[in-house]
N, C-alpha and C positions, 0 to 999 in steps of 0.2 A: 504493500500499501503506500500512498504518497502522501506524505504531509502538505496539507494546504496552506498556502502563502497568499499574499495580495498578488503576487505576480504570477503564480501558476494555477490559481483556483479556476479561472474562467475557461482556461485551455484544456482542462484535463477531462477525459473520458470518464462517464459516471461511474463505469465500473472499475476504474483505477484511483475512485476518492473513497477513503477511509469512513465508513459511516459515523465513526465515532468521533471524527474531527468535524462533520458536519452539523454536529447536536450543539445545543445549546444549553444551559441551565437558566430558568427564569423562576421567579417566585410569585406567587398569588397571595392577595390579603383581601379580606373581606369581613367587617363588622357588621353582621345583620342586624344586631341589635346590642345591648349591653350585656347580655347573657349568651352570645352566641357568636363567636369568632371563628372564621375559617381560613386556613393556611394550607397551602400546598408548594411544594418544590415540583417542578415540572421538566423533563426534558424535552426540548423541541426543535426541529431543523433550524439551522440558520434561515434567517430570512423570514421567519413565521410572523404574521401578523398578530397585534393585541386580540383582533375579534378572534381568530384562529386558534389562539393558545386558551381563550376563556371556552370555546368550543371543544378544544382537547381534552381540559380538565373536565367536562360535561356540566361545568356551572351554567349552561345555557338551558340545560334540563332539569338541572337543581333549583335552580333560583329563576322561577317564572317573570318575575319582575324585571330581572337583569336582561332576559331574553326579549321582553317586550321592547324595552328601551333600546337595546342594540338593534333590532328590527327598525325601530324608527330613524337611528341615527348612522346606520351603516354608511350611507353616502356622505355624510357630511365630513367634512375636510379641515374645518376650523372648529375646534372646540368652543361653545359658548359657555360663558361663566356659570350663569345659575343652574341650566340644565345637565351639566356634564357629569356622568357617574364613574369614568374610568379614567386612570392616569398612571404614569409611571414615576415614582419617588414625589408624590403630591403635585407633579406637573400634568394637568390635563393633556392628553394626546388623542388623535381620532384613532378610531378601530383600525385603521389601516397603517396606524406607525408600525415599523417593523422593528422586532424586539432585539436588544443588543443583549450579549452575555451578562447574566446576573441582574438584570431589570425586576424591580419589583412592582409588579401590577397590581393595583390598588383599586377596589370597587367601591366609591362612595355610596351612602346611601342618604336619602333627603333628610334633611333637617327638619324637627317636628317644629322647632322656633328659632328665632334668630338670636345667635350667640350673645350678640352685643345687648339685646333687648332681656335676655336672661341675667346677664350680669348688673344690668340696672335694678332689675325688681331684686336680687339677692342683696344688692347692697342698699337697698330702702328697708329691708326688714330688720 
């Protein structure tokens, strides 16, 4: 097998590429609520998109709300601040984002209340 480098990766026939070299490790994190957090380490092919990783992890079948949101947003190229539910290391990314080794995919849940309003309410008590 041949080690992949930036110089030879594109020129190699697929049967000459070591499959282990073409895989990357990514992490997934989702705090469904205060009581249920989900974490997963996943091996995916180099060039896998954020959406494909969620699908490969079975999170689109496991979390119906996430699947519905992804179906609505699959074509969106630029994340919008309020409505975005996924990102990499707290940076919102489109579902077409190509994952890098050791990326942490984070699934964000909708907030039930504005954090600033909650802090103000607590300070009045």
